[in-house]
Every structure is written in structure tokens, then in C-alpha cells.
N, C-alpha and C positions, 0 to 999 in steps of 0.2 A: 646252444643258443635257441635252436628251434624248439626243443623240448621245454625249455623254460618259458618261452612265449606261449606255447600251447597250454602249459600248466596255468599261466596267469589268465588266459582266456577262458579256461574251463573252471577257474575259481578254486584250484587246489590249495592255494595259499590261505584260503578261508577255513579249510577243514584240516589242515596239517597240525603238527604238534605245537607250534608257536602261534596258533590262530588267535588266541585272546589278545595278543599284542597287536596283531594286524587289525582286529576288530576295533580295538580302542583307537588306533590311528585313524581308521575310516570314520568312526563316530566323531572324533575330534575335527577332522577335515570337513565333515558334514555340518557340524555346529558352526565352524568358521564361515562356511559358504552361506549358511542361513543368516548369520549376523551380517555378512557383507551385503546380501540381497536386501535385508530389512533396512540397512543404512542407506543403500542406494534409493529405495523407495521413499524413505524419509527425506532425503535431499531433494528428490524430484518434487515431492509435495510442497516443500518449502519454496522451491523455485516458482512453482505455480502460484503460491500465495503471494510472493513478492510481485509477480507480474500483475496479479489482480489488484493489489494495493497500489501499484504504480498507475494503473488505469484509473483507479478511484481518485488518486491525487490529481491526475490531469483533468478529470471531470470537475473536481471541486475548484481547481484553479480557474477553469473556464467559467464556472458559475460565479466565482468571485469577481472576475473581470466584468462579466455581464451586469452583475448587481452594482458594481462600482460605477459603471458608465450610466446606469439608470439613475443612481443617486446624484451624480454630477449633473445630469439633465434636469432633475427635479430642483436642484439648487440654483438654476439659472434665474436671473431676474425676470426674464420674459415669461418663464413658466410660472413663477410665483405670482406675477402680475395677472396672468390669465386666470389662475385659480382664485385669486382674491376678487377679481371682477365678477366671476360667476356667483360669488356670495354677496355681491352688491357693494363692495368697497372700491373706490376709485382713488387714484393718486391726487394729491392736492394740486390745485392750479396755482396757488400762491407759494412762492418759495419760502422756506423756513427762515425765521429771523432769530438772531442771536440775542439773548437776554443777558444784560450785564447787571450784576448786583454789586452795589458799592457798600462795603461794610465799614462802619465807623469803629475805629479802634479806640479803646479807652486809654 
């Protein structure tokens, strides 16, 4: 047992008679490890992109709410009245009257 462990530590399995089989296995394991690391980095990158997009969504929602409240304020009758008065128009003092048209049927 001790000799086999020392042989592995010294790397004798890489230069022995069946070394090409061992090298192929090591290359295969190395390729799998590289693919796993690349996949992990790709997943991390996507997680960061999702977090950034979620932050952007929150900012856009807040901007939408601010704009909507501004528009609602601008649509108020008092705001419209003040804007119109600045331009020299004032509300009528006489109330509007209804005009009736009687049509003659033939």
C-alpha cells in the first residue's frame, strides 16, 4: 500500500507501460473541469445581468409613478385654470345657457 502511494506521488503511473491510457483520462478530466468552470462563470454572469435588469425595472417603475403623479397634477382644474389665466383667459361670469332647436318635420 505504501509503495503504491509513493508511486502515485512520484508520478510513476504517468511513465509506466500503460501511461497513454492514464494521460487520456487526465486530459478528459481536465477538459470536464474546464467546461464546468466555464459554465459556472457563465451562470454567475447571467445572475449579475438579472440583478442589474431588476434594478433597472425598479427605477423605471419609480419614474413611471412620478410621471403619472405629475400628469394627474397637471390635469387638475385648478392647475389648468391658473395656466389659462396666465395667458389672459378667464372663466365666464355668466353661466352657460342651453339652446334648444325645434326642427319641423315634413
